[in-house]
N, C-alpha and C positions, 0 to 999 in steps of 0.2 A: 801356562801362558807363553805366548810367542814373544820373541824379541827380534828386532831388526838386525839382519846380518849384512845385506848388500842392497845397494840401489843400482839399477841397471838402466842406462840411457841408450835408446836406439839412435844411431848416427849414420850419416853417409860417409864420414871420415873420422873414425874413432880416435886416432892418434891426435889429431888437431883438437877435437873436443876434450880429450883427456888432459891435454896440456892447458887448455883454457881453465878447466875446473881445478886442476892442480894449482894454478896461479890464483884463482878466485877464492878458493877455500883455505882458510887458515889451518895450518898443520897437515895439509895433504900434499902428496907428491906422486908423480907417475912412478909406479913400481919399477925398480931396475930389472933389466933382463940378465939372467945368468946364462951360462953356456948351454945348459940343458934346454932352457926355453928357446934360445936362439936356434938350436939344432931342431927342436920340435917344429918351430915355424918354418925353417928351411925345408923340412920334410913334407910340409903341406904346400910348398911353392911360394911362401912368403920370404922375400929376400931382404926386406928392410922393415925395421920396426915401425916406420911411418905407414906401412901397409898392413900392420897387424889388425886382424878383424875384431879382436877383443882386447882392449887395453885397460889395465887395472890402475886406479888411482887410490893409493893407500893413505889412511890417516896415521899420524904419529902417536895418537892417544888410544888406539885400540877401538875406536868408534866404527861405525858402518863403513864398509868399503864402497867405492864407486866404480862400476864397470861401464865402459863405453863399448858398445857392440855394433858392428856393421849390420845394416839392413839395406836392402836394395832400394826400397822406396818408402820413405817415411810418410806416415799419414799426416794430413794437414794439422795445423795447430788445434789443440783440443783433443786430438786423438791419442791413443795409448802409445806414446813414445817413451814412456817411463813405466817401469814396474818394480815392485819391491820383492826382495827375496827374504823370506822369514825362515827361522830355524826353531825347532821345538824338540824336546826330549822324546815325546810320543807323538809322531806325526799323525797317526790314525785318530787319536783322541783330539788332537788340535784341529785336524780337518773337520771332524764332527762339530767341534765347538764353533769354528768359523762358519760352517754351513748353517748352524743354528743362529748365527748373527746376521745371516743373509747372503753369505758367499755361495758360489756354485763351483763344483769341480768340473774343470774343462778337460784335463788330461792326466793320466797316470804314466809316469816314467820310472825307470829302474831306480833312480836315485832321488826323485822328487815328484811332487804333485804340482800341477798348474791349476790355479783357481781364479775366479773372478769375483770382484767385490760387487755390491748390489747395483752399481752403475755400469758394470761390465769391464772395468779395468783389470787386466790380468796381473797376478802375482804368483810367486812360487813358494812352496813350503818344503824345506829340506830337513832331514834328521840332524839333530845336534851331533857335533863331533866330527 
């Protein structure tokens, strides 16, 4: 059985959206940037955390994390601006189970699968650990 790991929100300005959700959700805060992450961002040309293309909002209680990720052009309201990241011990068996429930596999990546629910909303399946 899968469990929810992450919620990912598409955004034109991830830092602003992350700060909104950190303030809106009880027990959540924008993840602090350590020197290694700041160096990684600088190596990609990002000089300010306000320009970070992917900002993490962490829960204090170990619940699902919220990621705000930059997209160039968000779809109109009702489109897939949100997708779930699931994690399972056996991703192959879980993918088969989800397909049996009506999901379809959209893409295979080295570290995860992208699937769609019966209405076409994408979500990802990652291995546990």
